[in-house]
TORKEBA-314880 format. One record per residue (C-alpha): x, y, z; residue number from 0. Coordinates in Angstrom, 1 decimal, m for minus. Layout:
# residues N
((X, Y, Z), NUM)
...
# end
This chain:
# residues 297
((9.8, m16.7, 36.6), 0)
((11.0, m16.2, 40.2), 1)
((13.8, m13.7, 41.1), 2)
((15.4, m12.3, 44.2), 3)
((13.4, m10.2, 46.8), 4)
((10.7, m12.8, 46.6), 5)
((9.2, m11.3, 43.5), 6)
((7.6, m13.4, 40.7), 7)
((7.1, m12.2, 37.2), 8)
((4.9, m13.8, 34.5), 9)
((5.8, m13.1, 30.9), 10)
((3.0, m13.2, 28.5), 11)
((3.8, m13.5, 24.8), 12)
((1.8, m13.5, 21.5), 13)
((3.4, m16.6, 19.9), 14)
((6.0, m19.4, 20.2), 15)
((8.6, m17.4, 18.3), 16)
((8.4, m14.5, 20.8), 17)
((8.6, m17.0, 23.7), 18)
((11.8, m18.5, 22.3), 19)
((13.3, m15.0, 21.9), 20)
((12.5, m14.2, 25.6), 21)
((13.9, m17.5, 26.8), 22)
((17.1, m17.0, 24.8), 23)
((17.6, m13.5, 26.2), 24)
((17.0, m14.6, 29.8), 25)
((19.2, m17.7, 29.4), 26)
((22.1, m15.7, 28.1), 27)
((21.8, m13.2, 31.0), 28)
((21.8, m16.0, 33.6), 29)
((24.7, m17.7, 31.9), 30)
((26.7, m14.5, 32.0), 31)
((26.0, m14.0, 35.7), 32)
((27.0, m17.6, 36.5), 33)
((30.2, m17.4, 34.5), 34)
((31.2, m14.0, 36.0), 35)
((29.7, m13.8, 39.5), 36)
((32.6, m11.7, 40.8), 37)
((31.9, m9.1, 38.1), 38)
((28.2, m8.7, 38.7), 39)
((27.4, m5.0, 38.9), 40)
((30.7, m3.6, 37.7), 41)
((30.8, m0.8, 35.3), 42)
((34.3, m0.9, 33.7), 43)
((36.4, m2.9, 31.3), 44)
((38.7, m5.7, 32.3), 45)
((40.7, m8.5, 30.6), 46)
((39.6, m12.0, 31.1), 47)
((42.5, m14.3, 32.2), 48)
((40.8, m17.3, 30.6), 49)
((40.3, m16.1, 27.1), 50)
((42.2, m12.9, 27.0), 51)
((39.2, m11.1, 25.5), 52)
((38.1, m7.8, 27.1), 53)
((34.7, m7.7, 28.7), 54)
((32.5, m4.6, 28.9), 55)
((30.2, m4.2, 31.9), 56)
((27.5, m1.5, 31.9), 57)
((24.6, m0.7, 34.2), 58)
((21.3, m0.4, 32.4), 59)
((18.1, 0.1, 34.3), 60)
((19.4, m1.9, 37.3), 61)
((20.4, m4.8, 34.9), 62)
((24.0, m5.4, 34.1), 63)
((24.8, m6.4, 30.6), 64)
((28.0, m8.2, 29.9), 65)
((29.3, m7.9, 26.3), 66)
((32.3, m9.7, 24.7), 67)
((34.3, m7.6, 22.3), 68)
((34.0, m9.2, 18.9), 69)
((30.4, m10.5, 19.3), 70)
((29.1, m8.2, 16.6), 71)
((25.6, m9.5, 16.4), 72)
((25.2, m9.2, 20.2), 73)
((26.5, m5.7, 20.3), 74)
((24.2, m4.8, 17.4), 75)
((21.2, m6.2, 19.3), 76)
((22.3, m4.2, 22.4), 77)
((22.6, m1.1, 20.4), 78)
((19.1, m1.7, 18.9), 79)
((17.7, m2.1, 22.4), 80)
((19.3, 1.1, 23.5), 81)
((17.9, 3.0, 20.5), 82)
((14.4, 1.5, 21.2), 83)
((14.6, 2.6, 24.9), 84)
((15.5, 6.1, 23.8), 85)
((12.6, 6.3, 21.4), 86)
((10.2, 4.9, 24.0), 87)
((11.3, 7.5, 26.5), 88)
((10.7, 10.3, 24.0), 89)
((7.4, 8.8, 23.0), 90)
((6.2, 8.8, 26.7), 91)
((7.5, 12.4, 27.3), 92)
((6.1, 14.0, 24.1), 93)
((2.6, 12.5, 23.9), 94)
((m0.7, 12.4, 25.7), 95)
((m3.2, 9.6, 26.3), 96)
((m5.3, 9.1, 23.3), 97)
((m8.5, 8.8, 25.4), 98)
((m8.3, 11.0, 28.6), 99)
((m5.6, 13.4, 27.3), 100)
((m3.4, 13.0, 30.4), 101)
((0.4, 13.4, 29.8), 102)
((3.1, 10.6, 29.9), 103)
((1.2, 7.6, 28.4), 104)
((3.2, 4.5, 29.3), 105)
((0.9, 1.9, 27.7), 106)
((m0.4, 1.3, 24.2), 107)
((m2.8, m0.9, 22.2), 108)
((m0.7, m3.3, 20.1), 109)
((m3.2, m3.7, 17.3), 110)
((m4.6, m0.1, 17.3), 111)
((m1.3, 1.7, 17.8), 112)
((m2.7, 4.3, 20.2), 113)
((m0.8, 5.5, 23.3), 114)
((m2.8, 5.4, 26.6), 115)
((m2.2, 6.1, 30.3), 116)
((m2.3, 3.4, 33.0), 117)
((m5.9, 4.2, 34.0), 118)
((m7.2, 4.0, 30.4), 119)
((m5.2, 0.8, 29.8), 120)
((m7.3, m0.9, 32.5), 121)
((m10.5, 0.1, 30.5), 122)
((m8.9, m1.2, 27.3), 123)
((m8.2, m4.5, 29.0), 124)
((m12.0, m4.7, 29.7), 125)
((m12.5, m4.8, 25.9), 126)
((m12.1, m8.1, 24.0), 127)
((m8.6, m8.7, 22.6), 128)
((m10.1, m8.5, 19.1), 129)
((m10.7, m4.9, 19.8), 130)
((m7.6, m3.9, 21.8), 131)
((m4.5, m5.7, 23.0), 132)
((m2.8, m3.7, 25.7), 133)
((1.0, m3.6, 26.2), 134)
((3.4, m1.5, 28.3), 135)
((5.8, 0.8, 26.5), 136)
((8.3, 0.8, 29.3), 137)
((8.1, m2.9, 30.5), 138)
((7.5, m5.0, 27.4), 139)
((10.2, m5.9, 25.0), 140)
((9.7, m3.8, 21.9), 141)
((10.7, m4.2, 18.2), 142)
((11.6, m1.5, 15.7), 143)
((8.5, m2.6, 13.7), 144)
((6.2, m1.9, 16.7), 145)
((7.8, 1.5, 17.3), 146)
((7.4, 2.3, 13.6), 147)
((3.8, 1.4, 13.8), 148)
((3.1, 3.6, 16.9), 149)
((5.0, 6.5, 15.4), 150)
((3.1, 6.3, 12.1), 151)
((m0.3, 6.2, 13.9), 152)
((0.7, 9.2, 16.0), 153)
((2.2, 11.2, 13.1), 154)
((m0.9, 10.5, 10.9), 155)
((m3.2, 11.5, 13.8), 156)
((m5.2, 8.3, 13.3), 157)
((m6.8, 8.5, 16.7), 158)
((m8.5, 11.7, 15.7), 159)
((m9.2, 11.1, 12.0), 160)
((m10.6, 7.6, 12.6), 161)
((m11.8, 7.0, 16.1), 162)
((m12.9, 10.6, 16.8), 163)
((m14.0, 11.7, 13.4), 164)
((m17.4, 13.0, 14.8), 165)
((m15.8, 15.7, 17.0), 166)
((m19.0, 17.1, 18.5), 167)
((m20.2, 13.7, 19.5), 168)
((m16.9, 12.9, 21.0), 169)
((m16.8, 15.9, 23.3), 170)
((m20.4, 15.4, 24.3), 171)
((m19.9, 11.8, 25.2), 172)
((m16.6, 12.5, 27.0), 173)
((m18.3, 14.9, 29.3), 174)
((m21.4, 12.8, 30.1), 175)
((m20.0, 9.3, 30.2), 176)
((m17.5, 7.6, 32.5), 177)
((m14.1, 7.0, 30.8), 178)
((m14.8, 3.3, 30.8), 179)
((m18.0, 3.9, 28.8), 180)
((m16.4, 6.5, 26.6), 181)
((m13.6, 4.0, 25.6), 182)
((m16.2, 1.3, 24.9), 183)
((m18.2, 3.6, 22.7), 184)
((m15.0, 4.8, 20.9), 185)
((m13.4, 1.5, 20.1), 186)
((m15.9, m1.3, 20.5), 187)
((m19.1, 0.4, 19.3), 188)
((m17.2, 2.9, 17.0), 189)
((m19.8, 5.5, 17.7), 190)
((m17.5, 8.4, 16.6), 191)
((m16.2, 6.8, 13.3), 192)
((m17.5, 7.8, 9.9), 193)
((m17.0, 6.5, 6.4), 194)
((m15.9, 3.1, 7.5), 195)
((m16.8, 0.3, 4.9), 196)
((m19.3, m2.2, 6.1), 197)
((m18.1, m5.7, 7.1), 198)
((m20.9, m7.0, 4.8), 199)
((m19.0, m5.8, 1.8), 200)
((m17.4, m8.5, m0.4), 201)
((m13.7, m9.3, 0.4), 202)
((m12.8, m8.5, m3.2), 203)
((m14.3, m5.0, m2.9), 204)
((m12.5, m4.4, 0.4), 205)
((m9.2, m5.6, m1.1), 206)
((m9.6, m3.1, m3.9), 207)
((m9.8, m0.3, m1.3), 208)
((m6.7, m1.6, 0.4), 209)
((m4.8, m2.0, m2.9), 210)
((m5.5, 1.7, m3.7), 211)
((m4.4, 2.7, m0.2), 212)
((m1.1, 0.8, m0.6), 213)
((m0.4, 2.2, m4.0), 214)
((m1.0, 5.7, m2.7), 215)
((0.8, 4.8, 0.6), 216)
((m2.3, 6.1, 2.5), 217)
((m2.3, 4.7, 6.0), 218)
((m5.4, 6.6, 7.0), 219)
((m7.5, 4.9, 4.3), 220)
((m6.5, 1.3, 5.0), 221)
((m6.2, 1.6, 8.8), 222)
((m9.8, 1.1, 9.8), 223)
((m10.5, m1.7, 7.3), 224)
((m7.5, m3.6, 8.7), 225)
((m7.6, m3.0, 12.4), 226)
((m11.4, m3.4, 12.7), 227)
((m11.0, m6.8, 11.1), 228)
((m13.2, m5.9, 8.2), 229)
((m10.8, m7.3, 5.7), 230)
((m8.9, m10.6, 5.9), 231)
((m5.3, m9.6, 5.8), 232)
((m4.2, m13.0, 4.5), 233)
((m6.7, m13.1, 1.7), 234)
((m5.2, m14.0, m1.7), 235)
((m6.1, m11.9, m4.8), 236)
((m4.9, m11.4, m8.3), 237)
((m2.5, m8.5, m9.0), 238)
((m0.6, m7.6, m12.1), 239)
((3.0, m6.8, m11.6), 240)
((5.3, m6.0, m14.6), 241)
((2.8, m7.5, m16.9), 242)
((2.5, m10.7, m15.0), 243)
((m0.6, m11.7, m13.0), 244)
((0.1, m13.2, m9.6), 245)
((m1.9, m14.3, m6.6), 246)
((m0.6, m12.4, m3.6), 247)
((m1.6, m11.0, m0.2), 248)
((m1.8, m7.4, 1.0), 249)
((1.6, m7.8, 2.8), 250)
((3.2, m9.0, m0.5), 251)
((2.0, m5.8, m2.2), 252)
((3.0, m3.5, 0.7), 253)
((6.5, m5.0, 0.8), 254)
((6.9, m4.5, m3.0), 255)
((5.7, m0.9, m2.6), 256)
((8.0, m0.3, 0.3), 257)
((5.1, 1.1, 2.4), 258)
((6.7, 0.8, 5.9), 259)
((3.7, 2.2, 7.8), 260)
((1.2, m0.1, 6.1), 261)
((3.5, m3.1, 6.5), 262)
((3.6, m2.4, 10.3), 263)
((m0.2, m2.0, 10.4), 264)
((m0.7, m5.3, 8.6), 265)
((1.9, m7.2, 10.7), 266)
((0.2, m6.0, 13.9), 267)
((m3.1, m7.2, 12.7), 268)
((m2.4, m10.9, 11.8), 269)
((m0.8, m10.6, 8.4), 270)
((1.4, m13.6, 7.9), 271)
((4.9, m12.8, 6.4), 272)
((5.5, m16.5, 5.6), 273)
((2.6, m17.0, 3.1), 274)
((3.8, m17.7, m0.4), 275)
((2.4, m16.1, m3.5), 276)
((1.7, m18.0, m6.7), 277)
((5.4, m17.8, m7.6), 278)
((6.4, m19.4, m4.4), 279)
((7.6, m16.2, m2.8), 280)
((6.7, m15.0, 0.7), 281)
((6.8, m11.3, 1.8), 282)
((10.0, m12.2, 3.7), 283)
((11.5, m13.5, 0.5), 284)
((10.6, m10.4, m1.4), 285)
((12.0, m8.2, 1.3), 286)
((15.3, m10.1, 1.1), 287)
((15.5, m9.9, m2.7), 288)
((14.7, m6.2, m2.7), 289)
((17.1, m5.5, 0.2), 290)
((14.2, m4.3, 2.4), 291)
((14.4, m6.9, 5.1), 292)
((14.6, m4.1, 7.8), 293)
((11.0, m3.1, 7.1), 294)
((9.8, m6.5, 8.5), 295)
((12.0, m6.3, 11.6), 296)
# end
């Protein structure tokens, strides 16, 4: 995508749905600017002579957003974006890099949920995307689900409980190794983890551990099994609900239990919200029926 000042930006997305969302946002913005070129950059409210509806112009990070009064869904989306931006700003200001401990981390690992600084983000990019998928907190479009995931990982001190469980080994390695090697040892080789189930375990046994974690709403217990790819998050298993046995996935169970943190973990690690259980219901369907759709947003 080319813009003024001879700058070119390339937007990388995870899937087709995310690509469509970006295209819609950018198309709407361009359409607004074409329709109202004389108003570009204004920061007040005027009445349109064509449709007699008031327009609101506001400056936001050097981008002007034009909003029609009465467009409730659009205003709701703008408000959500504003809230997300505020949360991101707080997150950057109040936390430190999970690896080097420097302040103001502006990057994060999408699947691991750890905040990192720009230098360490470069080392994370050197890992395979199965291990860590790096995104920018301040530049990439965020969702409430992603913010919820990051917040839950921070609040549960996952970085220290899981990745740095062997504290003495961590400090020794941090002193003698380069940060690049330390990060590789920490996330790829998992040298400082302990008590992590083996990937050679049967899926059914791993699922039992995950079920117990969801029932107890224990993010710490399920986190390493899911984000290390030890368990298949879309594996179907039998589970008895209200006296009826059904074949479901972990995401079905987490939605029914209302485990927001675990739902976020699963969805950031390939859990499919459209898979249907043996009753023909997807996690999305369950969320709608139980009026919990916001936990999947």
